[in-house]
Every structure is written in structure tokens, then in C-alpha cells.
One Martini backbone bead per residue (centre of mass of N, CA, C, O) as a GRO file, in nm:
protein
  186
    1MET     BB    1   2.267   2.268  18.382
    2HIS     BB    2   2.165   2.566  18.177
    3ASN     BB    3   2.349   2.822  18.058
    4GLN     BB    4   2.299   3.168  17.927
    5ASN     BB    5   2.522   3.396  17.785
    6GLU     BB    6   2.424   3.724  17.675
    7THR     BB    7   2.584   3.935  17.423
    8GLY     BB    8   2.417   4.071  17.216
    9ASN     BB    9   2.431   3.822  16.947
   10GLN     BB   10   2.610   3.641  17.141
   11ALA     BB   11   2.608   3.307  17.255
   12PHE     BB   12   2.710   3.137  17.560
   13GLN     BB   13   2.730   2.811  17.651
   14ALA     BB   14   2.683   2.666  17.986
   15ASN     BB   15   2.755   2.349  18.096
   16GLU     BB   16   2.658   2.185  18.390
   17THR     BB   17   2.881   1.944  18.566
   18GLY     BB   18   2.891   1.966  18.867
   19ASP     BB   19   3.218   2.123  18.908
   20SER     BB   20   3.159   2.195  18.597
   21GLN     BB   21   3.215   2.381  18.287
   22THR     BB   22   3.089   2.414  17.947
   23ILE     BB   23   3.212   2.595  17.667
   24ALA     BB   24   3.083   2.686  17.363
   25ILE     BB   25   3.250   2.743  17.079
   26PRO     BB   26   3.229   2.887  16.802
   27LYS     BB   27   3.320   2.881  16.476
   28GLU     BB   28   3.416   3.174  16.560
   29LEU     BB   29   3.704   3.371  16.706
   30THR     BB   30   3.652   3.699  16.713
   31VAL     BB   31   3.581   4.024  16.770
   32VAL     BB   32   3.276   3.962  16.799
   33GLU     BB   33   3.318   3.714  17.019
   34ALA     BB   34   3.526   3.806  17.241
   35VAL     BB   35   3.362   3.986  17.434
   36PRO     BB   36   3.135   3.785  17.511
   37PHE     BB   37   3.329   3.570  17.614
   38ARG     BB   38   3.464   3.737  17.835
   39ASN     BB   39   3.198   3.796  17.987
   40ALA     BB   40   3.114   3.503  18.038
   41PHE     BB   41   3.370   3.423  18.194
   42ARG     BB   42   3.350   3.638  18.413
   43SER     BB   43   3.073   3.545  18.529
   44ILE     BB   44   3.182   3.271  18.621
   45CYS     BB   45   3.415   3.379  18.809
   46GLU     BB   46   3.203   3.588  18.972
   47ALA     BB   47   3.055   3.390  19.108
   48ASN     BB   48   2.955   3.272  19.408
   49ASN     BB   49   2.981   2.960  19.275
   50PRO     BB   50   3.233   2.855  19.133
   51PRO     BB   51   3.386   2.651  18.945
   52PHE     BB   52   3.653   2.431  18.933
   53LYS     BB   53   3.586   2.387  18.616
   54VAL     BB   54   3.677   2.482  18.272
   55VAL     BB   55   3.550   2.401  17.946
   56LEU     BB   56   3.666   2.437  17.614
   57ASP     BB   57   3.469   2.392  17.322
   58PHE     BB   58   3.617   2.335  16.981
   59SER     BB   59   3.439   2.149  16.780
   60LYS     BB   60   3.314   2.412  16.601
   61THR     BB   61   3.590   2.534  16.550
   62SER     BB   62   3.783   2.705  16.264
   63PHE     BB   63   3.843   3.009  16.386
   64ILE     BB   64   4.122   3.226  16.489
   65ASN     BB   65   4.213   3.530  16.612
   66SER     BB   66   4.364   3.775  16.794
   67SER     BB   67   4.110   3.829  16.966
   68GLY     BB   68   4.074   3.536  17.057
   69ILE     BB   69   4.349   3.510  17.192
   70GLY     BB   70   4.301   3.739  17.395
   71ALA     BB   71   4.057   3.604  17.531
   72LEU     BB   72   4.211   3.354  17.625
   73ALA     BB   73   4.425   3.501  17.793
   74SER     BB   74   4.219   3.636  17.989
   75SER     BB   75   4.096   3.365  18.088
   76ILE     BB   76   4.351   3.262  18.219
   77LYS     BB   77   4.380   3.489  18.426
   78MET     BB   78   4.098   3.459  18.557
   79SER     BB   79   4.133   3.161  18.646
   80LYS     BB   80   4.376   3.210  18.835
   81THR     BB   81   4.238   3.424  19.025
   82SER     BB   82   3.983   3.206  19.075
   83ASP     BB   83   4.079   2.907  19.093
   84ILE     BB   84   4.051   2.782  18.791
   85THR     BB   85   4.027   2.522  18.582
   86LEU     BB   86   4.163   2.522  18.246
   87THR     BB   87   4.028   2.370  17.951
   88ILE     BB   88   4.051   2.179  17.642
   89MET     BB   89   3.842   2.077  17.351
   90GLY     BB   90   3.801   1.981  17.020
   91LEU     BB   91   4.042   1.996  16.828
   92ASN     BB   92   4.157   2.111  16.541
   93ALA     BB   93   4.415   2.170  16.331
   94GLN     BB   94   4.380   2.480  16.302
   95VAL     BB   95   4.352   2.556  16.602
   96GLN     BB   96   4.611   2.414  16.695
   97ALA     BB   97   4.804   2.587  16.525
   98VAL     BB   98   4.741   2.854  16.667
   99LEU     BB   99   4.815   2.760  16.955
  100THR     BB  100   5.108   2.688  16.882
  101MET     BB  101   5.206   2.968  16.775
  102THR     BB  102   5.124   3.109  17.069
  103GLY     BB  103   5.157   2.883  17.318
  104LEU     BB  104   4.873   2.777  17.442
  105ASP     BB  105   4.921   2.461  17.442
  106LYS     BB  106   5.108   2.482  17.710
  107VAL     BB  107   4.879   2.614  17.906
  108LEU     BB  108   4.648   2.436  17.783
  109PRO     BB  109   4.482   2.170  17.856
  110ILE     BB  110   4.401   1.867  17.699
  111GLU     BB  111   4.090   1.715  17.650
  112ALA     BB  112   3.866   1.488  17.627
  113ASP     BB  113   3.604   1.408  17.459
  114GLU     BB  114   3.305   1.245  17.437
  115THR     BB  115   3.461   0.989  17.303
  116GLY     BB  116   3.759   0.984  17.465
  117GLU     BB  117   3.930   1.160  17.266
  118ILE     BB  118   4.226   1.301  17.150
  119ARG     BB  119   4.260   1.551  16.896
  120GLU     BB  120   4.594   1.498  16.813
  121GLU     BB  121   4.713   1.622  16.548
  122PRO     BB  122   4.957   1.645  16.348
  123ILE     BB  123   5.161   1.911  16.258
  124ASP     BB  124   5.200   2.061  15.960
  125GLU     BB  125   5.424   2.296  15.864
  126THR     BB  126   5.288   2.354  15.576
  127ALA     BB  127   4.996   2.435  15.704
  128LEU     BB  128   5.098   2.682  15.787
  129PRO     BB  129   5.098   3.001  15.767
  130VAL     BB  130   5.220   3.228  15.546
  131THR     BB  131   5.374   3.529  15.600
  132HIS     BB  132   5.653   3.542  15.417
  133PRO     BB  133   5.875   3.481  15.167
  134SER     BB  134   6.147   3.574  15.316
  135ILE     BB  135   6.151   3.342  15.524
  136ARG     BB  136   6.189   3.098  15.293
  137SER     BB  137   6.360   3.282  15.094
  138ARG     BB  138   6.686   3.316  15.014
  139ALA     BB  139   6.690   3.507  14.767
  140LYS     BB  140   6.518   3.733  14.890
  141ARG     BB  141   6.704   3.791  15.128
  142ILE     BB  142   6.954   3.874  14.962
  143ILE     BB  143   6.818   4.106  14.810
  144ASP     BB  144   6.745   4.271  15.060
  145ILE     BB  145   7.035   4.314  15.164
  146LEU     BB  146   7.155   4.442  14.907
  147GLY     BB  147   6.956   4.680  14.894
  148ALA     BB  148   7.036   4.801  15.169
  149LEU     BB  149   7.337   4.848  15.103
  150VAL     BB  150   7.294   5.035  14.862
  151GLY     BB  151   7.134   5.248  15.017
  152LEU     BB  152   7.361   5.317  15.219
  153PHE     BB  153   7.572   5.404  15.009
  154ILE     BB  154   7.412   5.636  14.881
  155THR     BB  155   7.373   5.794  15.143
  156ALA     BB  156   7.677   5.836  15.204
  157ILE     BB  157   7.738   5.997  14.945
  158LEU     BB  158   7.520   6.226  14.996
  159PHE     BB  159   7.620   6.329  15.276
  160ILE     BB  160   7.872   6.491  15.206
  161PRO     BB  161   7.749   6.735  15.039
  162ILE     BB  162   7.543   6.810  15.254
  163ALA     BB  163   7.746   6.878  15.481
  164ILE     BB  164   7.895   7.102  15.325
  165ALA     BB  165   7.647   7.286  15.276
  166ILE     BB  166   7.585   7.333  15.575
  167LYS     BB  167   7.861   7.453  15.660
  168ARG     BB  168   7.852   7.701  15.460
  169ASP     BB  169   7.564   7.815  15.564
  170SER     BB  170   7.661   7.748  15.862
  171PRO     BB  171   7.844   7.847  16.153
  172GLY     BB  172   7.802   7.600  16.287
  173PRO     BB  173   7.791   7.298  16.358
  174LEU     BB  174   7.720   7.011  16.198
  175PHE     BB  175   7.656   6.896  16.478
  176PHE     BB  176   7.435   6.904  16.713
  177SER     BB  177   7.484   7.066  17.033
  178GLN     BB  178   7.425   7.041  17.396
  179THR     BB  179   7.410   7.176  17.701
  180ARG     BB  180   7.334   7.030  17.989
  181CYS     BB  181   7.058   7.142  18.195
  182GLY     BB  182   6.879   7.228  18.447
  183TRP     BB  183   6.701   7.385  18.656
  184MET     BB  184   6.784   7.712  18.635
  185GLY     BB  185   7.082   7.634  18.507
  186LYS     BB  186   7.193   7.361  18.681
   0.00000   0.00000   0.00000
């Protein structure tokens, strides 16, 4: 049987074989595709006779962003509440790197694809996206810390004359304090 759940302009095909369904994930799983994917998965989970297992086929997928990760996380929750086994297959290195960074590779079991092999390529740590140079650059990190310390020192020096000026101008205490009381002064 071949179901097609369409929402908006994005269609998610669910191929039914026995007691399982395979959902083909498109080339990109971004904010545009995340809501239709979530709706398609929800309709599978809420069906009168839901499948025992759902396989997400990532063989055509080359990019996933945070919205796609959120859609995958919600599908994991929906599958657990519906008592459906959720697995993934057909991962390429880039998609696997994203799933590894988010920890979803530990939650979603990887299944063999049509050829019978699991494409579990070793992830090269240098291939992962670089978030910010200060994470990997020791010199940049030292400069950042020294800059913060200099800023704190300058602020501490400026604080003293500002505190004296406030004390001369205002008859109250230098630091505001208030007696705490409850409702109706109690």
C-alpha cells in the first residue's frame, strides 16, 4: 500500500509493508518541511490501526536544521506514546553528524537500507561544523579572558567615584535596601 500525506506543498510518502511503514524524508528537513512531517507522522500514529514500526528513510536527505531536529524529537515522543517502534535508515555522513551532535543517534536505532548495509561512516571530528573560533583557539580564549578582566578592573575603578557622587547627592544609603513586609503591612 502507498499512502501520501500532503500538507501545504510538501508531500511525505509512507510506503506500507506488512506491519511497518517507511517515510521518505526529503532532501532537506528544515522549517518548511518540519510541520508537514510532524503532521504526517501524527496522522500515522493516530490512525485506527497504526503500524508496529515506522522507518524514517534519510537516503535522499543532505541537510537538517534545528526545526528538523525538533520535528524528529516530537516524532520520537509521539511514537513512544503510540507504542510504535521508530528507526532510521540511509544516513549519509552529514546527517549522521547532526544526529550525533544532538544525541539523537543514541535514541533512534539505525536500520540497514535496501542494499542490506548500514551506512555508518566514521565521523571525522574536523568535518563537524565549527561553531566559533574561541572554542578551538587557545590564544583567542586567553585574549577574551584578559579583556574581560581589564573591563572588570576599569569598572571597579569607575565605581568608587560614582559611589561617592551618589552618596554626596543623596541622603539615603549607598545601596538601596527595603524591609520586606507582606500583605497589609504584615
